[in-house]
N, C-alpha and C positions, 0 to 999 in steps of 0.2 A: 732752390728755396729750402727743401727739406734739410740739406746739408748745412745751410746757414743757420736754420733753427736749432739743429742738433749742436752745432758749435757754440751758439749763444747759451743754450741750456746747459751744456757741459761746463762751460766757463763759470756760469752762475753757481752750479753745483760744487765745483772745486773750491770756490771762494767762500761759500756760505755753509754748505752742508757739513755734517759731522763725518769724520773719516770712515766710520763704520758703514755708512750707507753710500759712499761715493761710488764704489765699484758697481754695486747693484743698480744705482741710478743711471750710470753711464751705459750699462748693458741694456737696461730697459728702454732707454731713450733711443736705441737703435731702431725700435719699432717705427719711429717717425720716418726714417728712410725707407723702411719696408712699405709704408703706405703709398709711396710713389707708384708702386706696382699695381695699385688698385684701379688705375685708369682703364686698362683693357676690360675689366669686369663691368665698368660702366657702359662700355661699348656693347657688350653682350646684353645688358639690361635694356638699353635704348632700343635694341632690335628684337626684344622679347625672346632672347635665346639664352635664358638664364640656367638652363639645364646643365650645361658644361661647368660653369663656375660653381653652381650649387653642389654638384657631385664632388668636385674637388674639395670644397670647404667641408662638406660632411665627412668625407674620407679622412682628411687631415685632422679634423676635430676629434674623430673617434680614435685615430692613431695616437695623437698627442695626449688625449685624455688617459689612454692606457699608459703612456710613458710617464705622465704626472703621478699616476697611482703607483707605478713602479718606483719612482724617485722617493715618494713619501714612505713607501714600505722598506726600501733597501738602503737609501742614503738621503734622509731628509735634509734638504738644504734650500733655503730661500733663493740663493743665487742660481742654483740649477733649475729651479722652477721658472725663474725669470729668463734664463737662457732658452728654455723650451718655449716660452711664450714668444720670444723674438724669432726663434727659428721657425716656429709655426707660421708667423706672419710672412716671413721671407719665402717659405716653401709655397704657401698659398699663392702669393703674388707671382712667383716665378712660374709655377705650373699654369696659372691662368694666362700669363703673358705668352708662354710657350704655345698654348692652344690658340691664342689669338694670332700669333705670328705664322703658324703652320697652315692657317686657312687662306687659301688663295683669294685674291680680290680685296682683302682688307686694306684700308688705307695705312700707309706707313706713318711712323711717329714723326711729327713735325712741330714747328713752333706755332702755337695757337694764334688765331686772329685776336688782336687786342680789344677791338670793339665787341666782338662776340663774347669774349671772356668777361668783359666788364658787365655786359647784359646778363650773363649767367650768374655772376657774383651778386648782382643786385637782386635778382629774383630768388636767389638762394639765401639771402640775408636772414629771413625767419628761421630757416633750418640751422644756420650757423649759430645764431643766438640760442636757439632751443637746445643745440648740442652742449653749449656751455651750461645752461640750466640743468640739463640732464646729468652732467657730470657732478654738479653740486648736489643733486638729488642722490646720486650714487655714492658720493664720497664724503658728504657732510657728516655722516655718522662716525666715520673713523676720526676725522679732525676734531669733532666735538668730544668724542670719547678720550682722545689723547689729552685734550685740554682739561677736562673735568675729572677723569679717572686714572690717567696714566697709562704707561706702556703695557702693563700686565693685562689690563682690561682690553686694550686694543688687540693684543695677541690672542686672547680667548675669543673675542668677538670675530676677528678676521678669519680665524680657523673655520668657524661655522659659516660665515658669510661667503667665503670663497667657494665652499662646497656647493651651496645653493646656486651661486651665480654661474658655476660651470654649466648648470642645466639650462641656462637661459639661451644658449646658442641653438638648442634644438628647434624651438618654434621659429626662430629667425631663419634658419636654414630651410625649414619647410616652406615658409612663406616666400622666400626668394625663389624657390623652385616652382611654386604654384601661382605667383603673381602674374605671369604672362597670361594664364587662362582667365584670370579675373579681368584683366584689361581687354582681352578679346571679347568677353561677354558684354562688357560695358560698351565697347565700340560697335558690336554687331546688333545688340538688342536695346541699348540705352540704359541710363543710370537708374531708371525706375522699373526696369523690366523684371519679370518674375525670375528669369534665368540668372540675372546678375545678383539680385537680392538673395535668392536661394543659395547661390554659391557663397556669398558673403556670410549668411547665417550659418551655413555648414562649417565655414572656417572658424567662426567664433565658438560654435558648439564643440568642435574638435579640440580647439585650443583650451577651452575651459575644462573639459573633462580630462584631457591629458594632464593639465596642470593639477587637477584634483588628485589624479592617480599618483603623480610624482610626489605631491605634497604629503599625501597619506602614507605612501611607502617610506619616504625618507623620515617622516615624523615618527613612525613606529619603530624604525631601526636606527634612530639618531645616536642613541647611546653606543650601540655596537659599532656604527660607522666611525664615530669619533675615537673610540677605544682602539680600533684597528689602525686607523690612519695616523693618529697623533699621540696616543698613549694616555695613561691614567691621569697625567698632570693636566690634561685638557678636558677633563670630565665636565667642567662647568660649561663648555662649549655646546654640549648636547642640548641643553635647555634653549640656548640661542638658536640652534639649528631647527629645533621643533617649531619655533615661532617664525623664523626667517623664511622657511619654505612655504608658509601660508600665503606668501605673495605670488607663488607660482601661477595660479589660475589668472591673476590679473596681468602679470608680466607676459604670459603666453598670449592672452587676448590682445595685449598691446602690440604684439608683432603683426596681428591682423589689422588693428586700428591704424597703425602707422602707414601701412600700404594703402589702406582706403583713403587716407588723407592725401597721399601722393596721387592716387588715381583720380580723385575729385578735384585736384589742384587747389587744395585749401591749406597751403603750407603754414599759414599763420596759426592754424589750430595746433600744430606741433609746438610752436612757441608757447601758446597759452597753456597747454597741458603740462609741459615741462617746467614752466615757471610756477604753476600751481603746486606741482610735486616738490620742487626745490624749496619753496617758501614753507610748505607744510613740514617737510623733512627737518629743516633747521629749527623751526619752532617746536616741534614735538621732541626732538632730541634734547633741546635745551630744557624742556619741561620734565621729560621722563627719565633721563639719565641720572640726575641727582636723586630721584626717588626710587628707581628700580634697577639702576645699573645697566649692565649690558643687555639684559632681557628687555628693559625699557627701550633701548635703542633698536632692538629687533622689532618691537611693536611699532615704533616710529617709522621704520622702513616699510613694514607691511601697509600701514595706513597711507603713507605718502605714495607708494606704488599704486594702491587701489584708487586713490584720488586722481593721480595722473593718467591712469589707464581706463578708468570707468566713471567715477563720479563727475569728473570735469565735463563729460558729455551731456550732462543735464544743464549746463550753464548757458547754452545757446541753442536756438531752434534748429540750426544747421546740423547739429549732431544728435538731435533727439532720436532720429531713426536708428543710429547705431547703438545709442543708449538702450533703446527698447530691445534690440537684438541681444545685447549682452545681458540684459536683465532676464531674458527668457532662456538663456543657455541651460539652466538646470532642468528645463523641460525637454531637452534634446532626446532623451530616450523615448518619450511619448511620440515625438515627431518621427523617429526612426520606425517605431512600431506601426504608426499610421501609414507611412510610406510603404512599408512591407505589405500591409493588408490591402492597400489600394492596388499595388502591382499584382498581388495574388489574385485580386478580383478582375484583373485584365484591363485596368485603367491605363491606357497607353500614354497619356500625357501627365501621368503622376510625377510630380517633382518634389524635391525635399522641402 
């Protein structure tokens, strides 16, 4: 199926696309085939054994991040960055598949049962549609900038956006590694237990403050980062980067929120939040770009991410609990101090 999709996409690209982007598009599309190797990771996740794939993804992410920086410094080339992206996906999938195959007792690859596959596809429909909406949220800024401001604006904006988006893999990798413990607490103590809710609150707190740390650090050094990586001709990208990274606290908390949605089996919430974000992103970009240019698009991104990751939780009573948790994340240092004092006083059942 992946090969068929690639051939169809390649054919369309050769017929329609400009010659300058054909090679880059054909190489980037190879990632579709690499996604076939994601299946063994799902097996690890289903059995709450995500430590192995998480370590692989974290290691390869760090390695390829360093390689991307090297390419940007030594031989800047969009095509080489695309090649690194595809190779990273292939190595991730290959290493995870290898770890799956070397474990004795694992079921061999076989043709799936059609009825079971159809049932899974039906239950996953909200996630599939939300994935499309999420892509609209992530990419609408580029498309609208191209239409309203041209390629120069897209280049300046993309340079900043890609830098901040590289950081988004960090909370996702963390949550993939800690998700099994969240499920264990829910199963052993219940969805309303102090242990489960404390673990969830701690996750939101850590994600928020890590996002604040990243946003502050990058914002203060944005001019230097852009100068080193892209050169003086991209100086305007620094202002975009300063705004774009403000989304980090919300994006980082969204990694926790997405796992909570899966743990609670409320997949339709994923659809709602991504549709809200996509609609807001398109609307704000159309309104802000003509007035403020690429910086306006960066603000549209921040607001749409905040809406999809946080504000939407106030729309339904089923999410008010996590909305309150995210609202109180700025108070996390006080919770840490209180916990430290209680444990110092010898309170044995002190929890976060």
